[in-house]
N, C-alpha and C positions, 0 to 999 in steps of 0.2 A: 290592498295589500303593497306591502313594500318588496320588491324583487331583490334576490340577494345578489350580489356582485361574483360574476364568475371569474375564474382565474386558470392559469394552465397549471395544473398541478404538477408537473414532471419539471416544469420551469422553476416553480417556486422550491421544489425538492433540491434540484442543483445548485440553486442560490443558497438554500441552508447548508449544503455540503460545503460551500466556500466559506461560511462563516465558521462552523466547526472546526473546520479543516485548519483555518488561520488562527482560531481562538482557543479550540477545544471545547469542551463542554461546560466546564464552571465559569470560564471567563465570556461565554457567549450569551449575552442577556437575551432575555425573550423580545425586548425592543430591536436590538441588533438584528436579530432573525426578523422579525415583523417588518422592518425598514427593507432588508436585503431582499426579503421574498415579496415586497408589495403587496402585503394582504394585512388585514384587520385579524385582531385577536380571535375574534369568533371564527372566522375562516379558518385560521390555524387550527384552533381545537377541532372544529368539525372536520378537517381535512386528515389532521395527522394525530390528535389527540394532544398531549402535553409535550413540553419541551423534552422529556427524556424519550418518548415514542418518536417525536421526530429525531432527535440525535440516532435511536437505533436504526431507523428506516435510512437517514443519511448516510449512517457507517455501512449498511448493507449495499447500498446504492454505489456508494464508493468502491468497495470491495470488488463487486461485480463489474464496474467500469474500469478500474486500474487490473484486475485479474484479465479481463479480455485483451486489454493493450499489452501485458505482459506477455500473455500465451501467444497471442499474435507476434511479437518479437521473438520468442522463442521458437516457432515454428517455420519462421522466414529467413533465419540464418542459414550461414553456407555449411556450418557443421555444428556437431551438438556441443562441442567444447567452446565454440565462439560464440554458441548463443548463451551459454553459461555466463562467458566473459563479458558479453554483452549488458547482460542484467547488472552486473556489478559496475562496470565502468560508465553506465548510463549515470549512476548518481553522481559520480565525477564530471559530467559533461553537462550536468543540469546549471541553469542560471542561479545567480545568488538569491535570486526569490525562491525558484524552487527549492533549494538547498535549505533555506530558511523555514520553509513550510513543512519539509519532510514528507513522511507518509503517514496519512490520516490513519491508517491501522496502527502503525506503530507507535504515532502520538496516543491514540486510545489506550494502547497497552501501558504506555508509561505512564498515563494519566490516572488509570483506573486500576491497573496492576491485577490482582486475583479479587478484587475487591466487588465486583460486577460480573456475575454469571451470564447475562445477557450478551453485554460488551465481548467477554472472553470466549462466547461461543461464537460470536459471528468472527471475531479476530481469528480464533482456533480453526474455524471451517476454512478460512484463507490460508493460514499457515499449512494445513495439511495437503491444501492443492499444491502448495508451493513444493513441499516435500516431495509428493508423487511425481511431479513434473520434473523436479532436478534430478530423482532417482531414475527416471526413464532417460532423461538425456545424459546421465551419467553411463548407464548400461549401454546407451547407443554410443556413447565415445569410447569405451571400453571396447567394443565390438570393432569400431573403427582405429582402435589403435592410438587414440588421442591421449587416453589417460593410462596410468601404471596398470599393468593387468592384475595386480593383487588389491586395486581399490574396493574398498567396501562401499557401495553406490549408497546405501543408507546413511552410514555416517557421514560421508562427504556431502549428502543432500543437508543434512543438517547442519554442518559447517558452513556451507555457501549460505544458507539462509540465516545464519546467526552472524556471518560476515557482513551480508546485506543489511541486517536489521541494526547492525553497530556502526555501520557506514552511514547508515541515514540518521542515526542518533548524532554521530559525529559532525555529520553535514550540517543540522539543525544547530549544532552548538558552534558553528563557524569554521569547521574544517576547511582548509583551501581545496581546490580541485587537484593539486600536484598530491597531497597528501591521500586523499580518496583513490585516486588512480594508482598510487604506489600501492595501498592495501587490496586493491582489485588485484593487480598484476602479479604478487606475491601468493595470494589466495588460489589464482588459476594455476602458475607456475608449478604450485606444489602439489597440482594435481596430474601435471602432464606426464607422457611416457617419456623415460629417459631413454 
């Protein structure tokens, strides 16, 4: 009886994330995925199911990893407002290649729109976490006197998230670091206490 070839599932998944992140769902062929993952077609089907299920798992994996990184940055900043500024300014500080890739979740949103409920649920969960985190930081910034006392934290959290998404789309479209820096600076300055 032939023995099946074993592989590192987590490593294969991380490689699939890279392919989907670079190319999106439609442009990533099964052959591209198999080559990057270093596995055969049957191994992919056995471990991940079809391309769609692999994509959904890759998107969930990306959301978990990138979310953990962002929340680490938010919790390690000197102040709540500087934490939020850091999230926006990070886009301006990315390399040209990082800006070109964008954010896999934003890319998924623009590729699928409202046409795929599963993708929408994964992305929406990340959006909700961002809103809640930004809102908490803005409440802390208000208590610290860093932002206007009349600031609506909920509305401002949504504004900051929308600004971040817009910056990521601009970055992917070729916006310069200077342009992205200007957007981030104006967004944060509009929240500051006077």
